[in-house]
C-alpha positions as a Markdown table, in Angstrom:
| # | Residue | x | y | z |
|---|---|---|---|---|
| 1 | Met | 66.9 | -27.3 | 82.6 |
| 2 | Asn | 65.1 | -28.4 | 79.3 |
| 3 | Leu | 63.6 | -31.8 | 79.1 |
| 4 | Pro | 65.8 | -32.3 | 75.5 |
| 5 | Ala | 69.0 | -31.3 | 77.5 |
| 6 | Ile | 68.3 | -34.0 | 80.4 |
| 7 | Ala | 67.7 | -36.7 | 77.7 |
| 8 | Leu | 71.0 | -35.7 | 75.7 |
| 9 | Leu | 72.9 | -36.0 | 79.1 |
| 10 | Val | 71.2 | -39.3 | 80.2 |
| 11 | Val | 72.0 | -40.9 | 76.9 |
| 12 | Tyr | 75.4 | -39.5 | 77.3 |
| 13 | Tyr | 76.1 | -40.4 | 80.6 |
| 14 | Ala | 74.5 | -44.0 | 79.9 |
| 15 | Ala | 76.9 | -44.5 | 77.1 |
| 16 | Leu | 80.0 | -43.4 | 79.3 |
| 17 | Leu | 79.1 | -46.0 | 82.0 |
| 18 | Leu | 78.4 | -48.8 | 79.9 |
| 19 | Leu | 81.7 | -48.3 | 78.3 |
| 20 | Thr | 83.6 | -48.3 | 81.7 |
| 21 | Ile | 81.7 | -51.1 | 82.9 |
| 22 | Tyr | 82.9 | -53.3 | 79.7 |
| 23 | Ser | 86.2 | -51.8 | 80.4 |
| 24 | Leu | 86.4 | -53.0 | 83.9 |
| 25 | His | 84.9 | -56.3 | 83.2 |
| 26 | Arg | 88.3 | -56.7 | 81.0 |
| 27 | Leu | 90.4 | -56.4 | 84.2 |
| 28 | His | 88.0 | -58.6 | 86.2 |
| 29 | Leu | 88.8 | -61.4 | 83.2 |
| 30 | Ile | 92.6 | -60.9 | 83.8 |
| 31 | Arg | 92.2 | -60.9 | 87.7 |
| 32 | Leu | 90.4 | -64.4 | 86.7 |
| 33 | Leu | 93.2 | -65.4 | 84.6 |
| 34 | Arg | 95.7 | -65.0 | 87.5 |
| 35 | Arg | 93.9 | -67.5 | 89.9 |
| 36 | Ala | 93.5 | -70.1 | 87.2 |
| 37 | Leu | 95.3 | -73.6 | 87.8 |
| 38 | Ala | 97.5 | -75.4 | 85.5 |
| 39 | Leu | 95.6 | -77.9 | 83.4 |
| 40 | Val | 96.9 | -81.6 | 83.6 |
| 41 | Asp | 97.0 | -83.4 | 80.4 |
| 42 | Pro | 95.1 | -86.9 | 80.7 |
| 43 | Ala | 97.0 | -90.2 | 79.7 |
| 44 | Pro | 96.2 | -91.4 | 76.2 |
| 45 | Pro | 93.3 | -93.8 | 75.9 |
| 46 | Asp | 93.4 | -97.6 | 75.2 |
| 47 | Arg | 91.1 | -97.0 | 72.1 |
| 48 | Trp | 91.1 | -93.6 | 70.5 |
| 49 | Pro | 87.5 | -92.7 | 69.1 |
| 50 | Ser | 86.9 | -92.4 | 65.4 |
| 51 | Leu | 87.2 | -88.9 | 64.5 |
| 52 | Thr | 86.5 | -87.1 | 61.1 |
| 53 | Val | 88.4 | -83.7 | 60.2 |
| 54 | Gln | 85.8 | -81.2 | 58.6 |
| 55 | Leu | 87.6 | -78.6 | 56.3 |
| 56 | Pro | 84.9 | -76.1 | 55.2 |
| 57 | Leu | 86.1 | -74.6 | 51.8 |
| 58 | Tyr | 84.4 | -71.6 | 49.7 |
| 59 | Asn | 86.5 | -69.9 | 47.1 |
| 60 | Glu | 90.1 | -70.4 | 48.5 |
| 61 | Pro | 92.5 | -71.1 | 45.9 |
| 62 | Gly | 95.3 | -69.9 | 47.8 |
| 63 | Val | 95.0 | -71.8 | 50.8 |
| 64 | Ala | 93.1 | -75.0 | 50.0 |
| 65 | Ala | 95.8 | -77.4 | 48.9 |
| 66 | Arg | 98.2 | -76.1 | 51.8 |
| 67 | Leu | 95.4 | -76.8 | 54.4 |
| 68 | Ile | 94.8 | -80.6 | 52.8 |
| 69 | Asp | 98.5 | -81.3 | 53.0 |
| 70 | Ser | 98.9 | -80.2 | 56.5 |
| 71 | Val | 95.8 | -81.9 | 57.5 |
| 72 | Ser | 96.9 | -85.2 | 55.8 |
| 73 | Arg | 100.1 | -85.2 | 58.0 |
| 74 | Leu | 97.8 | -85.6 | 61.3 |
| 75 | Arg | 99.0 | -88.3 | 63.6 |
| 76 | Tyr | 96.2 | -90.2 | 64.9 |
| 77 | Pro | 95.9 | -94.0 | 66.2 |
| 78 | Gly | 92.3 | -94.7 | 65.5 |
| 79 | Arg | 90.3 | -94.5 | 62.3 |
| 80 | Leu | 90.6 | -90.9 | 61.1 |
| 81 | Asp | 88.5 | -89.6 | 58.1 |
| 82 | Ile | 88.9 | -86.2 | 56.0 |
| 83 | Gln | 86.2 | -84.5 | 54.6 |
| 84 | Val | 86.9 | -81.6 | 52.3 |
| 85 | Leu | 83.3 | -79.7 | 52.2 |
| 86 | Asp | 83.5 | -77.7 | 49.4 |
| 87 | Asp | 80.9 | -75.3 | 48.1 |
| 88 | Ser | 83.3 | -73.5 | 46.0 |
| 89 | Thr | 82.4 | -71.9 | 42.4 |
| 90 | Asp | 85.8 | -71.2 | 41.4 |
| 91 | Arg | 88.8 | -73.2 | 40.4 |
| 92 | Thr | 89.1 | -74.1 | 44.1 |
| 93 | Ser | 87.3 | -77.4 | 43.5 |
| 94 | Ala | 89.9 | -78.2 | 40.8 |
| 95 | Ile | 92.6 | -77.5 | 43.5 |
| 96 | Val | 91.1 | -79.8 | 46.0 |
| 97 | Ala | 89.8 | -82.6 | 43.4 |
| 98 | Ala | 93.8 | -83.2 | 42.1 |
| 99 | Lys | 94.8 | -82.7 | 46.1 |
| 100 | Val | 92.4 | -85.2 | 47.2 |
| 101 | Ala | 92.8 | -88.0 | 44.3 |
| 102 | Glu | 96.8 | -87.9 | 45.1 |
| 103 | Leu | 95.9 | -88.6 | 48.8 |
| 104 | Gln | 93.5 | -91.4 | 48.1 |
| 105 | Ser | 96.4 | -93.2 | 45.8 |
| 106 | Arg | 98.5 | -93.2 | 49.1 |
| 107 | Gly | 95.7 | -94.7 | 51.1 |
| 108 | Ile | 94.3 | -91.8 | 52.8 |
| 109 | Arg | 90.9 | -91.4 | 53.7 |
| 110 | Ile | 90.0 | -88.4 | 52.4 |
| 111 | Asp | 86.8 | -87.2 | 50.2 |
| 112 | Gln | 85.8 | -83.9 | 48.5 |
| 113 | Ile | 82.1 | -83.5 | 49.1 |
| 114 | Arg | 80.2 | -80.6 | 46.7 |
| 115 | Arg | 76.6 | -80.0 | 47.9 |
| 116 | Gly | 75.7 | -77.8 | 44.7 |
| 117 | Ser | 74.4 | -74.8 | 46.9 |
| 118 | Arg | 75.5 | -72.8 | 49.7 |
| 119 | Leu | 72.3 | -73.6 | 51.8 |
| 120 | Gly | 73.2 | -72.9 | 55.2 |
| 121 | Phe | 76.4 | -71.6 | 54.4 |
| 122 | Lys | 79.1 | -73.1 | 56.9 |
| 123 | Ala | 76.9 | -74.5 | 59.2 |
| 124 | Gly | 75.0 | -76.1 | 56.3 |
| 125 | Ala | 78.3 | -77.8 | 55.2 |
| 126 | Leu | 79.2 | -79.0 | 58.7 |
| 127 | Ala | 75.8 | -80.7 | 59.2 |
| 128 | His | 75.7 | -82.2 | 55.8 |
| 129 | Gly | 79.3 | -83.5 | 56.5 |
| 130 | Leu | 78.1 | -85.0 | 59.9 |
| 131 | Ser | 75.0 | -86.8 | 58.4 |
| 132 | Leu | 77.7 | -88.4 | 55.8 |
| 133 | Ser | 79.7 | -89.9 | 58.8 |
| 134 | Arg | 79.4 | -92.1 | 61.8 |
| 135 | Ala | 82.5 | -90.7 | 63.7 |
| 136 | Glu | 82.5 | -90.1 | 67.5 |
| 137 | Leu | 84.3 | -87.1 | 67.1 |
| 138 | Phe | 84.4 | -84.3 | 64.6 |
| 139 | Ala | 87.5 | -81.8 | 64.0 |
| 140 | Val | 87.0 | -78.2 | 62.1 |
| 141 | Phe | 90.0 | -76.5 | 60.5 |
| 142 | Asp | 89.1 | -73.4 | 58.3 |
| 143 | Ala | 91.0 | -73.0 | 55.1 |
| 144 | Asp | 93.7 | -70.6 | 56.2 |
| 145 | Phe | 94.7 | -72.8 | 59.0 |
| 146 | Val | 97.7 | -75.1 | 59.2 |
| 147 | Pro | 97.4 | -77.7 | 62.1 |
| 148 | Pro | 100.4 | -79.0 | 63.2 |
| 149 | Ser | 101.0 | -83.0 | 63.0 |
| 150 | Asp | 100.2 | -83.6 | 66.9 |
| 151 | Thr | 97.2 | -81.3 | 67.4 |
| 152 | Leu | 94.8 | -84.5 | 67.4 |
| 153 | Leu | 96.9 | -86.4 | 69.8 |
| 154 | Arg | 97.2 | -83.6 | 72.2 |
| 155 | Met | 93.3 | -82.6 | 72.4 |
| 156 | Val | 91.4 | -85.8 | 72.0 |
| 157 | Pro | 92.2 | -87.1 | 75.3 |
| 158 | His | 90.7 | -84.2 | 77.0 |
| 159 | Leu | 87.2 | -85.3 | 75.1 |
| 160 | Leu | 87.2 | -88.9 | 77.1 |
| 161 | Asp | 85.7 | -87.3 | 80.1 |
| 162 | Ala | 82.3 | -88.1 | 79.6 |
| 163 | Gly | 80.5 | -84.6 | 80.3 |
| 164 | Val | 83.7 | -83.0 | 77.7 |
| 165 | Gly | 81.8 | -81.8 | 74.8 |
| 166 | Met | 84.2 | -80.0 | 72.8 |
| 167 | Val | 87.9 | -79.0 | 73.0 |
| 168 | Gln | 89.4 | -75.6 | 72.0 |
| 169 | Ala | 92.8 | -74.9 | 71.0 |
| 170 | Arg | 94.6 | -71.3 | 70.8 |
| 171 | Trp | 95.2 | -69.8 | 67.5 |
| 172 | Gly | 98.6 | -68.8 | 66.4 |
| 173 | His | 99.3 | -66.5 | 63.4 |
| 174 | Leu | 101.0 | -67.3 | 60.0 |
| 175 | Asn | 101.4 | -63.9 | 58.7 |
| 176 | Arg | 101.3 | -61.7 | 62.5 |
| 177 | Asp | 104.6 | -59.9 | 61.2 |
| 178 | Asp | 103.3 | -58.7 | 57.7 |
| 179 | Ser | 102.0 | -55.3 | 58.4 |
| 180 | Val | 100.8 | -53.0 | 61.1 |
| 181 | Leu | 97.4 | -54.4 | 60.4 |
| 182 | Thr | 98.0 | -57.8 | 61.0 |
| 183 | Gln | 100.3 | -57.2 | 64.2 |
| 184 | Ala | 97.5 | -55.5 | 65.8 |
| 185 | Gln | 94.8 | -58.1 | 64.7 |
| 186 | Ala | 97.3 | -60.6 | 66.3 |
| 187 | Ile | 97.4 | -58.9 | 69.4 |
| 188 | Phe | 93.6 | -58.5 | 69.7 |
| 189 | Leu | 93.1 | -62.3 | 68.9 |
| 190 | Asp | 95.9 | -62.8 | 71.8 |
| 191 | Ala | 94.2 | -61.3 | 74.2 |
| 192 | His | 90.9 | -63.1 | 73.5 |
| 193 | Phe | 92.4 | -66.3 | 73.7 |
| 194 | Ala | 95.1 | -66.1 | 76.4 |
| 195 | Ile | 92.6 | -64.1 | 78.8 |
| 196 | Glu | 88.9 | -64.2 | 77.8 |
| 197 | Ser | 88.7 | -68.0 | 76.8 |
| 198 | Ala | 91.4 | -69.0 | 79.6 |
| 199 | Ser | 90.0 | -67.2 | 82.1 |
| 200 | Arg | 86.2 | -68.0 | 81.4 |
| 201 | Phe | 87.4 | -72.0 | 81.1 |
| 202 | Ala | 89.4 | -71.3 | 84.5 |
| 203 | Ala | 86.1 | -69.9 | 86.0 |
| 204 | Gly | 84.0 | -72.8 | 85.0 |
| 205 | Val | 81.6 | -70.3 | 83.2 |
| 206 | Phe | 80.5 | -70.8 | 79.4 |
| 207 | Phe | 82.8 | -69.9 | 76.3 |
| 208 | Asn | 83.0 | -70.7 | 73.2 |
| 209 | Phe | 84.1 | -72.3 | 70.2 |
| 210 | Asn | 85.9 | -70.6 | 67.6 |
| 211 | Gly | 84.6 | -71.9 | 64.4 |
| 212 | Thr | 88.1 | -73.8 | 64.0 |
| 213 | Ala | 91.0 | -75.7 | 65.4 |
| 214 | Gly | 88.5 | -77.3 | 67.9 |
| 215 | Ile | 87.2 | -80.8 | 68.4 |
| 216 | Trp | 83.4 | -81.8 | 69.1 |
| 217 | Lys | 81.9 | -84.8 | 70.2 |
| 218 | Arg | 79.1 | -85.7 | 68.2 |
| 219 | Ala | 76.9 | -86.4 | 71.2 |
| 220 | Ala | 77.1 | -82.6 | 72.3 |
| 221 | Ile | 76.5 | -81.3 | 68.8 |
| 222 | Glu | 73.1 | -83.8 | 68.2 |
| 223 | Glu | 71.9 | -83.0 | 72.0 |
| 224 | Ala | 72.2 | -79.2 | 71.5 |
| 225 | Gly | 70.1 | -79.5 | 68.4 |
| 226 | Gly | 73.0 | -79.4 | 65.7 |
| 227 | Trp | 74.6 | -76.9 | 63.6 |
| 228 | Ser | 72.3 | -73.8 | 62.8 |
| 229 | Ser | 72.5 | -70.9 | 60.2 |
| 230 | Ala | 70.2 | -68.7 | 62.2 |
| 231 | Thr | 73.0 | -66.4 | 63.1 |
| 232 | Leu | 76.0 | -65.7 | 61.5 |
| 233 | Thr | 78.4 | -67.3 | 64.2 |
| 234 | Glu | 77.3 | -70.7 | 64.2 |
| 235 | Asp | 79.9 | -71.6 | 66.4 |
| 236 | Leu | 79.0 | -69.3 | 68.9 |
| 237 | Asp | 75.3 | -70.3 | 69.0 |
| 238 | Leu | 76.0 | -74.1 | 69.1 |
| 239 | Ser | 78.8 | -73.4 | 71.7 |
| 240 | Tyr | 76.1 | -71.8 | 74.2 |
| 241 | Arg | 73.4 | -74.4 | 73.3 |
| 242 | Ala | 75.5 | -77.1 | 73.9 |
| 243 | Gln | 76.9 | -75.6 | 77.5 |
| 244 | Leu | 73.1 | -74.9 | 78.3 |
| 245 | Ala | 72.3 | -78.8 | 77.4 |
| 246 | Gly | 75.0 | -79.7 | 80.2 |
| 247 | Trp | 78.0 | -80.3 | 78.2 |
| 248 | Lys | 81.5 | -78.8 | 79.5 |
| 249 | Phe | 84.0 | -77.1 | 77.0 |
| 250 | Val | 88.3 | -77.3 | 77.6 |
| 251 | Phe | 90.1 | -74.9 | 76.4 |
| 252 | Leu | 93.9 | -76.1 | 75.6 |
| 253 | Gly | 96.3 | -72.4 | 75.9 |
| 254 | Asp | 99.3 | -74.6 | 75.3 |
| 255 | Val | 98.3 | -76.0 | 72.0 |
| 256 | Glu | 98.9 | -73.8 | 69.1 |
| 257 | Val | 96.9 | -73.9 | 65.8 |
| 258 | Pro | 98.3 | -71.0 | 63.4 |
| 259 | Gly | 96.0 | -69.7 | 60.8 |
| 260 | Glu | 96.4 | -66.8 | 58.4 |
| 261 | Leu | 95.0 | -63.0 | 59.3 |
| 262 | Pro | 93.0 | -60.8 | 56.9 |
| 263 | Pro | 95.5 | -58.8 | 55.1 |
| 264 | Thr | 93.5 | -55.7 | 54.2 |
| 265 | Ile | 91.3 | -53.6 | 56.6 |
| 266 | Ser | 88.5 | -54.1 | 54.2 |
| 267 | Ala | 88.8 | -57.8 | 55.0 |
| 268 | Phe | 89.2 | -57.5 | 58.4 |
| 269 | Gln | 86.4 | -55.3 | 59.2 |
| 270 | Asp | 83.7 | -57.3 | 56.9 |
| 271 | Gln | 85.1 | -60.1 | 59.4 |
| 272 | Gln | 84.6 | -57.8 | 62.4 |
| 273 | His | 81.2 | -57.1 | 61.3 |
| 274 | Arg | 80.0 | -60.5 | 61.0 |
| 275 | Trp | 81.4 | -61.8 | 64.2 |
| 276 | Ala | 79.5 | -58.3 | 65.8 |
| 277 | Lys | 76.1 | -59.0 | 64.1 |
| 278 | Gly | 76.0 | -62.8 | 65.0 |
| 279 | Ser | 77.2 | -62.4 | 68.7 |
| 280 | Ile | 74.1 | -60.2 | 69.0 |
| 281 | Gln | 71.7 | -62.3 | 67.2 |
| 282 | Thr | 73.0 | -65.1 | 69.2 |
| 283 | Ala | 72.3 | -63.1 | 72.3 |
| 284 | Arg | 68.9 | -62.4 | 71.3 |
| 285 | Gln | 68.5 | -66.2 | 71.0 |
| 286 | Ile | 70.4 | -67.3 | 74.1 |
| 287 | Leu | 70.0 | -64.9 | 76.7 |
| 288 | Pro | 66.5 | -65.5 | 77.7 |
| 289 | Ala | 67.1 | -69.4 | 77.8 |
| 290 | Ile | 70.3 | -68.7 | 80.2 |
| 291 | Ala | 68.2 | -66.2 | 82.3 |
| 292 | Arg | 65.7 | -69.2 | 82.7 |
| 293 | Ala | 68.2 | -72.0 | 83.6 |
| 294 | Asp | 69.2 | -73.0 | 86.5 |
| 295 | Leu | 72.5 | -71.8 | 86.5 |
| 296 | Pro | 74.8 | -70.0 | 89.0 |
| 297 | Ala | 74.7 | -66.2 | 88.7 |
| 298 | Ser | 78.5 | -65.6 | 87.7 |
| 299 | Val | 77.6 | -68.0 | 84.4 |
| 300 | Lys | 74.8 | -66.0 | 83.8 |
| 301 | Arg | 76.7 | -62.4 | 84.4 |
| 302 | Glu | 79.5 | -63.9 | 82.2 |
| 303 | Ala | 77.2 | -64.9 | 79.4 |
| 304 | Cys | 75.5 | -61.5 | 79.5 |
| 305 | Phe | 79.1 | -59.7 | 79.4 |
| 306 | His | 80.2 | -62.4 | 76.7 |
| 307 | Leu | 77.4 | -61.8 | 74.1 |
| 308 | Thr | 76.6 | -58.7 | 74.6 |
| 309 | Gly | 80.5 | -57.2 | 74.4 |
| 310 | Asn | 80.0 | -55.7 | 71.1 |
| 311 | Ala | 77.6 | -53.0 | 72.4 |
| 312 | Ala | 80.7 | -51.1 | 73.8 |
| 313 | Tyr | 81.1 | -50.0 | 70.0 |
| 314 | Val | 77.9 | -48.8 | 70.1 |
| 315 | Ala | 78.9 | -46.8 | 73.1 |
| 316 | Thr | 81.9 | -45.4 | 72.0 |
| 317 | Leu | 80.1 | -44.0 | 68.8 |
| 318 | Ile | 77.5 | -42.4 | 70.8 |
| 319 | Leu | 80.0 | -40.6 | 73.0 |
| 320 | Ser | 81.8 | -39.5 | 69.8 |
| 321 | Leu | 78.8 | -37.9 | 68.8 |
| 322 | Leu | 77.3 | -36.4 | 71.9 |
| 323 | Ile | 80.5 | -35.4 | 73.4 |
| 324 | Ala | 80.5 | -32.1 | 72.1 |
| 325 | Pro | 76.7 | -31.0 | 72.8 |
| 326 | Ala | 77.0 | -32.7 | 76.4 |
| 327 | Gly | 79.8 | -30.3 | 77.1 |
| 328 | Val | 78.2 | -27.1 | 76.0 |
| 329 | Ile | 75.0 | -28.2 | 77.8 |
| 330 | Arg | 76.9 | -28.6 | 81.0 |
| 331 | Val | 78.9 | -25.3 | 81.0 |
| 332 | Ser | 76.1 | -23.5 | 79.8 |
| 333 | Met | 74.2 | -24.9 | 83.2 |
| 334 | Gly | 77.3 | -24.2 | 85.4 |
| 335 | Met | 77.9 | -27.8 | 85.7 |
| 336 | Gly | 81.3 | -27.5 | 83.8 |
| 337 | Tyr | 82.8 | -29.5 | 86.9 |
| 338 | Leu | 81.2 | -33.0 | 85.5 |
| 339 | Leu | 84.0 | -32.7 | 82.7 |
| 340 | Ala | 86.6 | -33.7 | 85.3 |
| 341 | Ile | 84.3 | -37.2 | 85.8 |
| 342 | Asp | 84.2 | -37.7 | 82.0 |
| 343 | Ala | 88.0 | -37.2 | 81.5 |
| 344 | Met | 88.5 | -39.4 | 84.2 |
| 345 | Leu | 86.2 | -42.5 | 83.3 |
| 346 | Phe | 87.3 | -41.9 | 79.4 |
| 347 | Cys | 91.1 | -42.3 | 80.4 |
| 348 | Leu | 90.3 | -45.3 | 82.7 |
| 349 | Ser | 88.2 | -47.0 | 79.8 |
| 350 | Thr | 91.4 | -46.3 | 77.2 |
| 351 | Val | 93.9 | -47.5 | 79.9 |
| 352 | Leu | 91.8 | -50.5 | 80.9 |
| 353 | Ile | 91.3 | -51.5 | 77.2 |
| 354 | Leu | 95.3 | -51.2 | 76.2 |
| 355 | Asn | 96.2 | -53.0 | 79.5 |
| 356 | Phe | 94.2 | -56.1 | 78.5 |
| 357 | Tyr | 96.0 | -56.0 | 75.1 |
| 358 | Val | 99.3 | -55.8 | 77.0 |
| 359 | Glu | 98.5 | -58.4 | 79.3 |
| 360 | Gly | 97.2 | -60.8 | 76.7 |
| 361 | Gln | 100.9 | -60.8 | 75.2 |
| 362 | Arg | 102.5 | -61.2 | 78.8 |
| 363 | Ala | 100.0 | -63.9 | 79.2 |
| 364 | Leu | 101.8 | -66.0 | 76.6 |
| 365 | Gly | 105.1 | -65.2 | 77.5 |
| 366 | Arg | 105.8 | -62.6 | 74.6 |
| 367 | Arg | 107.1 | -59.3 | 75.2 |
| 368 | Ser | 104.7 | -56.5 | 75.6 |
| 369 | Pro | 103.5 | -54.3 | 72.7 |
| 370 | Thr | 105.6 | -51.1 | 71.7 |
| 371 | Pro | 104.0 | -47.9 | 72.0 |
| 372 | Arg | 103.6 | -47.8 | 68.1 |
| 373 | Ala | 101.9 | -50.9 | 68.2 |
| 374 | Leu | 99.4 | -50.2 | 70.8 |
| 375 | Leu | 98.8 | -47.1 | 69.0 |
| 376 | Tyr | 97.9 | -49.0 | 66.0 |
| 377 | Val | 95.7 | -51.2 | 68.4 |
| 378 | Phe | 94.0 | -48.1 | 69.3 |
| 379 | Leu | 93.3 | -46.3 | 65.8 |
| 380 | Ile | 92.6 | -49.8 | 64.4 |
| 381 | Gly | 89.8 | -50.7 | 67.4 |
| 382 | Met | 88.5 | -46.8 | 67.3 |
| 383 | Gly | 88.0 | -47.4 | 63.7 |
| 384 | Leu | 85.7 | -50.5 | 64.0 |
| 385 | Ala | 83.1 | -48.4 | 65.9 |
| 386 | Val | 80.9 | -47.3 | 63.0 |
| 387 | Arg | 81.0 | -50.9 | 61.3 |
| 388 | Asn | 80.3 | -52.9 | 64.4 |
| 389 | Ser | 77.8 | -50.5 | 65.7 |
| 390 | Ala | 75.7 | -51.2 | 62.6 |
| 391 | Ala | 76.3 | -54.8 | 63.0 |
| 392 | Val | 74.9 | -54.3 | 66.5 |
| 393 | Ala | 71.9 | -52.9 | 65.1 |
| 394 | Glu | 71.6 | -55.3 | 62.3 |
| 395 | Gly | 71.8 | -58.3 | 65.1 |
| 396 | Leu | 69.2 | -56.8 | 67.1 |
| 397 | Val | 66.1 | -57.2 | 64.2 |
| 398 | Arg | 67.7 | -59.4 | 61.5 |
| 399 | Ser | 68.5 | -63.3 | 61.9 |
| 400 | Gly | 70.5 | -65.2 | 59.7 |
| 401 | Gly | 72.0 | -63.4 | 56.6 |
| 402 | Val | 74.6 | -64.1 | 53.9 |
| 403 | Phe | 78.1 | -65.5 | 55.5 |
| 404 | Asn | 80.6 | -63.5 | 53.5 |
| 405 | Arg | 84.0 | -65.4 | 53.5 |
| 406 | Thr | 86.9 | -63.7 | 54.7 |
| 407 | Pro | 89.5 | -64.4 | 52.0 |
| 408 | Lys | 93.0 | -65.1 | 52.4 |
| 409 | Arg | 96.3 | -64.4 | 50.4 |
| 410 | Gly | 98.0 | -67.7 | 51.1 |
| 411 | Thr | 100.1 | -68.9 | 48.3 |
| 412 | Leu | 98.7 | -66.5 | 45.7 |
| 413 | Ser | 101.0 | -63.7 | 44.8 |
| 414 | Arg | 98.5 | -61.0 | 45.0 |
| 415 | Phe | 95.4 | -60.7 | 47.3 |
| 416 | Arg | 92.1 | -61.2 | 45.6 |
| 417 | Ala | 88.8 | -59.8 | 47.5 |
| 418 | Asp | 85.5 | -61.5 | 46.5 |
| 419 | Arg | 84.5 | -57.7 | 45.6 |
| 420 | Lys | 85.8 | -54.5 | 45.7 |
| 421 | Pro | 86.5 | -52.8 | 48.7 |
| 422 | Arg | 83.9 | -50.6 | 50.0 |
| 423 | Leu | 83.8 | -46.6 | 50.3 |
| 424 | Pro | 84.5 | -45.3 | 53.6 |
| 425 | Leu | 81.0 | -43.5 | 53.5 |
| 426 | Ser | 80.2 | -43.8 | 56.9 |
| 427 | Glu | 83.6 | -42.9 | 58.1 |
| 428 | Thr | 83.6 | -40.0 | 56.2 |
| 429 | Val | 80.6 | -38.7 | 57.4 |
| 430 | Leu | 81.7 | -39.0 | 60.9 |
| 431 | Ile | 84.7 | -37.6 | 60.4 |
| 432 | Thr | 83.1 | -34.1 | 59.1 |
| 433 | Val | 80.4 | -34.3 | 62.3 |
| 434 | Leu | 83.4 | -34.7 | 64.7 |
| 435 | Ala | 85.6 | -32.0 | 62.6 |
| 436 | Ser | 82.4 | -29.6 | 62.8 |
| 437 | Ala | 82.2 | -30.1 | 66.6 |
| 438 | Ile | 85.9 | -29.5 | 67.0 |
| 439 | Ala | 85.6 | -26.1 | 64.9 |
| 440 | Phe | 82.4 | -25.0 | 67.1 |
| 441 | Leu | 84.2 | -25.8 | 70.4 |
| 442 | Leu | 87.4 | -23.9 | 69.4 |
| 443 | Phe | 85.2 | -21.0 | 68.0 |
| 444 | Thr | 83.4 | -21.0 | 71.7 |
| 445 | His | 86.4 | -21.5 | 73.6 |
| 446 | Leu | 85.3 | -24.8 | 75.2 |
| 447 | Tyr | 88.6 | -26.6 | 74.7 |
| 448 | Ala | 88.2 | -29.6 | 77.3 |
| 449 | Ala | 86.2 | -32.0 | 74.7 |
| 450 | Val | 88.7 | -31.3 | 71.9 |
| 451 | Pro | 91.4 | -34.2 | 73.0 |
| 452 | Ser | 88.7 | -36.9 | 73.2 |
| 453 | Leu | 87.1 | -35.8 | 69.8 |
| 454 | Leu | 90.6 | -35.7 | 68.0 |
| 455 | Leu | 91.1 | -39.7 | 69.4 |
| 456 | Phe | 87.9 | -40.5 | 67.9 |
| 457 | Ile | 88.6 | -38.7 | 64.5 |
| 458 | Ser | 92.0 | -40.4 | 64.3 |
| 459 | Gly | 90.6 | -44.0 | 64.3 |
| 460 | Asn | 88.4 | -43.2 | 61.6 |
| 461 | Leu | 90.4 | -41.0 | 59.9 |
| 462 | Tyr | 93.0 | -43.9 | 59.7 |
| 463 | Ala | 90.0 | -46.5 | 58.7 |
| 464 | Ala | 88.7 | -44.2 | 56.0 |
| 465 | Ile | 92.5 | -43.8 | 54.4 |
| 466 | Val | 93.5 | -46.9 | 54.2 |
| 467 | Leu | 89.9 | -48.2 | 52.8 |
| 468 | Met | 90.1 | -45.6 | 50.2 |
| 469 | Met | 93.7 | -46.7 | 49.5 |
| 470 | Glu | 92.7 | -50.4 | 48.8 |
| 471 | Arg | 89.7 | -49.4 | 46.9 |
| 472 | Ile | 91.9 | -47.3 | 44.6 |
| 473 | Ser | 94.5 | -50.3 | 44.5 |
| 474 | Ala | 91.1 | -52.7 | 43.5 |
| 475 | Trp | 90.3 | -50.1 | 40.6 |
């Protein structure tokens, strides 16, 4: 066996093993959730802490008024101020100004705060708003969210514990049933909250504020070093710094705050790219400190899985590119029997991942997804492999970056993106490479790897077709 062949097989099996480990970890999270105890709601306080609601906005004409209206209906017995942190450069600012003036005339303490620039992006806006307020607590709601009127009443009592620094609600979905894309996204996010966040909270390990639908204690933000734009996931970064500083977080799975899912695959992929890149940037900055910290092994282990989870996309991409040459090498060397191990591990990973999403729906008391819905979950997830692998690579070598917002439709009759959807060039190249590999395998009568390659192609082909349709529509 020559050295290049050995190296290729090592890389191939390392990727397959990595994907299997991350898949088994999802089973571990499901098991943790099943052992979780019900959370007891604390009694309402005698004195409700002062609270500022922060609404970071940037060019959201379709949802700005809806957000402000919903926040103005929040019930809270203590002092409540609302900051509309408006960095917009379009007509959103006029919409906000009119709505703020209307509410001020009704005696509601609300202000439109404009910085004149997007320095630090969302992190910069939140930090600026904090510097202008003396409140003890800060609630954050993104532009596309619609918090129910009792949200603060249900969440704030959990912050009365001196050691609790942040309380996170579960996201709901205003447009879950708009399309197969939004249905798939809802399934993705339901599993994240109902299993990942819930099980990590139940196990006493670190989990994160998700950027919206959460309430922070001012002391936790300040002791952790404040908001930072050093990563594209300022929420994840601050969460880990705060928990390293000793603050506890609470996840409230029974408090649902609905938001709007990206209506196009280009917007969804841009959002996932930002999250993937930011999580790896956070891993670069935070994991060394976690390794040095005096923390239980379970906390360190789970933090590693959490912050590096997007590496599974890289493993998936490597497998798709190497599965054909690895098969040829093994057959030519009389090790074709190893293909059975490949098939077993690949099927195990696929089943565990799909089961994770099924369990996410069951944990919320919803019916299990239909086979058709799971098919789209698989296709859309597989179609993220190229973009998110690129995001992982970028996150490993670059800090910060441009925070590209994820535009939402809201009340607009037509969805308007900030820029034209990208051409699916990377997906097309991958499809061409994998199709060539299939042709070679068929020509040489090596059929074992063909089904797996067809699965890889299907997800990227779906993404490429939809992206191209969106691009044509934008023209």
